[in-house]
C-alpha positions as CSV (number, residue, x, y, z in Angstrom):
1,A,-49.9,-38.1,102.5
2,P,-47.3,-36.4,104.7
3,I,-44.1,-38.2,105.6
4,R,-43.5,-38.6,109.4
5,F,-40.3,-39.4,111.1
6,E,-38.4,-38.7,114.4
7,M,-35.4,-36.4,114.6
8,F,-33.7,-35.1,117.8
9,D,-36.4,-36.6,120.0
10,S,-39.1,-34.7,118.1
11,N,-41.7,-35.8,115.5
12,V,-41.2,-34.2,112.1
13,I,-43.9,-34.0,109.5
14,V,-43.0,-33.1,105.9
15,R,-45.6,-32.5,103.3
16,T,-45.0,-34.6,100.2
17,E,-45.3,-31.7,97.8
18,L,-42.6,-29.8,99.7
19,L,-40.3,-32.8,99.7
20,I,-40.8,-33.3,95.9
21,A,-40.1,-29.6,95.3
22,F,-37.0,-29.8,97.5
23,L,-35.7,-32.9,95.7
24,L,-36.4,-31.4,92.2
25,A,-34.6,-28.1,93.3
26,L,-31.6,-30.1,94.5
27,I,-31.5,-32.2,91.3
28,S,-31.8,-29.0,89.2
29,F,-29.0,-27.3,91.2
30,V,-26.6,-30.3,90.6
31,A,-27.5,-30.5,87.0
32,F,-26.9,-26.8,86.4
33,V,-23.6,-26.8,88.2
34,A,-22.5,-29.7,86.0
35,F,-23.9,-28.0,82.9
36,F,-21.9,-24.8,83.5
37,Q,-18.7,-26.7,84.4
38,F,-18.6,-29.5,81.9
39,T,-20.5,-28.6,78.7
40,S,-19.4,-26.4,75.9
41,V,-22.6,-24.4,76.0
42,G,-22.2,-23.9,79.7
43,L,-18.6,-22.7,79.3
44,A,-19.7,-20.4,76.4
45,M,-22.4,-19.0,78.7
46,R,-19.9,-18.3,81.5
47,A,-17.4,-16.7,79.0
48,T,-20.2,-14.5,77.6
49,A,-21.3,-13.5,81.1
50,E,-17.7,-12.6,81.9
51,N,-17.0,-10.4,78.8
52,Q,-19.3,-10.3,75.8
53,K,-16.9,-8.5,73.5
54,L,-14.1,-11.0,74.2
55,A,-16.5,-13.9,73.8
56,H,-17.6,-12.5,70.4
57,S,-14.0,-11.9,69.3
58,V,-13.1,-15.6,69.9
59,G,-16.1,-16.7,67.7
60,L,-18.9,-17.3,70.2
61,R,-22.3,-16.4,68.9
62,V,-23.2,-14.1,71.8
63,R,-26.8,-13.4,70.7
64,V,-27.6,-17.1,70.5
65,I,-26.0,-17.7,73.9
66,L,-28.0,-14.9,75.4
67,G,-31.1,-16.4,73.9
68,V,-30.3,-19.8,75.4
69,A,-29.7,-18.1,78.8
70,W,-33.2,-16.5,78.6
71,A,-34.8,-19.8,77.6
72,I,-33.2,-21.6,80.5
73,A,-34.3,-18.8,82.9
74,A,-37.9,-19.1,81.5
75,L,-37.8,-22.9,82.0
76,L,-36.6,-22.6,85.5
77,A,-39.2,-19.9,86.3
78,T,-41.9,-22.1,84.9
79,V,-40.8,-25.2,87.0
80,A,-40.5,-23.0,90.1
81,G,-44.0,-21.6,89.5
82,V,-45.5,-25.1,89.1
83,L,-43.8,-26.4,92.2
84,Q,-44.7,-23.3,94.3
85,G,-48.3,-23.4,93.1
86,G,-48.5,-27.1,94.0
87,A,-46.9,-26.6,97.4
88,T,-48.8,-23.5,98.5
89,S,-52.1,-21.9,97.6
90,L,-52.0,-19.2,95.0
91,S,-52.5,-15.7,96.3
92,L,-51.8,-12.0,95.5
93,N,-48.8,-12.2,97.8
94,M,-46.9,-14.6,95.6
95,P,-44.7,-11.9,94.1
96,L,-43.3,-11.3,97.6
97,L,-41.6,-14.7,97.4
98,A,-39.1,-13.1,94.9
99,L,-38.2,-10.6,97.6
100,R,-37.3,-13.5,99.8
101,A,-34.8,-14.8,97.2
102,F,-33.2,-11.4,96.6
103,P,-31.2,-11.2,99.9
104,A,-30.1,-14.9,99.6
105,V,-28.6,-14.3,96.1
106,L,-26.9,-11.0,97.2
107,L,-25.7,-12.5,100.4
108,G,-24.0,-15.4,98.6
109,G,-22.6,-13.3,95.8
110,L,-23.9,-12.8,92.3
111,E,-21.2,-14.8,90.6
112,S,-21.4,-17.8,92.9
113,V,-24.1,-20.5,92.5
114,P,-23.0,-22.4,95.6
115,G,-22.9,-19.0,97.4
116,A,-26.5,-18.4,96.5
117,L,-27.4,-21.8,97.9
118,I,-25.5,-21.2,101.1
119,G,-27.0,-17.6,101.3
120,G,-30.5,-19.1,101.0
121,L,-29.8,-21.5,103.9
122,I,-28.4,-18.6,106.0
123,I,-31.4,-16.5,105.3
124,G,-33.8,-19.3,106.2
125,L,-32.0,-19.8,109.5
126,V,-32.0,-16.1,110.2
127,Q,-35.7,-15.9,109.5
128,E,-36.5,-18.8,111.8
129,Y,-34.3,-17.4,114.6
130,A,-36.1,-14.0,114.2
131,N,-39.4,-15.9,114.4
132,L,-38.2,-17.4,117.7
133,L,-37.1,-14.0,119.0
134,F,-40.3,-12.2,117.9
135,P,-43.1,-14.7,118.1
136,G,-46.4,-13.7,116.7
137,T,-45.0,-10.9,114.6
138,Q,-44.2,-11.2,110.9
139,A,-42.2,-7.9,110.8
140,G,-39.1,-9.4,112.5
141,T,-39.1,-12.4,110.2
142,E,-39.4,-10.3,107.1
143,L,-37.0,-7.6,108.2
144,A,-34.2,-9.8,109.6
145,P,-32.8,-11.0,106.2
146,Y,-32.4,-7.4,104.9
147,L,-30.7,-6.3,108.1
148,L,-28.3,-9.2,107.8
149,L,-27.8,-8.3,104.1
150,M,-27.0,-4.7,105.0
151,V,-24.4,-5.7,107.6
152,V,-22.7,-8.2,105.2
153,L,-22.6,-5.8,102.3
154,V,-21.0,-3.1,104.4
155,I,-18.2,-5.6,105.3
156,R,-18.1,-7.5,102.0
157,P,-19.7,-5.5,99.1
158,D,-19.5,-8.5,96.8
159,G,-21.3,-10.9,99.1
160,L,-19.8,-13.8,101.2
161,F,-18.7,-15.8,98.1
162,G,-18.5,-13.0,95.5
163,Q,-15.3,-12.2,93.7
164,K,-13.9,-8.8,93.7
165,R,-13.3,-7.6,90.2
166,I,-10.4,-5.4,89.2
167,E,-10.8,-3.8,85.7
168,R,-7.5,-2.8,84.2
169,I,-7.5,-0.4,81.3
């Protein structure tokens, strides 16, 4: 049954499946931030992502760490697929959902997990604003995130929260 409440003098209806998906995504986000910050495996994964040769030279088993990273990615993709399938009906357009995540990740910066989260929120707001500006058309809603992404990447090529890398030889 949908959850109903009032906010800003308006009635808000939230489907239970979407609320559960949101809460699980939020819990997963917090868990992964803690995992990468405070566990030895998370720190080893960050070191390997930064420089594989250096990680190998200090004794980290790079192949094992890469395998763990792929396993985590597969687990997250499975959970996301189950949540998405439960919240929406399955269709041939489902792969297009990945194209919606792409500008969010690039906007926030590839190295920044909080940046990807904030990038996703910005993209969502931009899509809804485009929906208000161009009602009845889906083209504006689908195009707006990529236009914003192009403008941001011209100004900040590493994204809003990305770190500029300087390689010294």
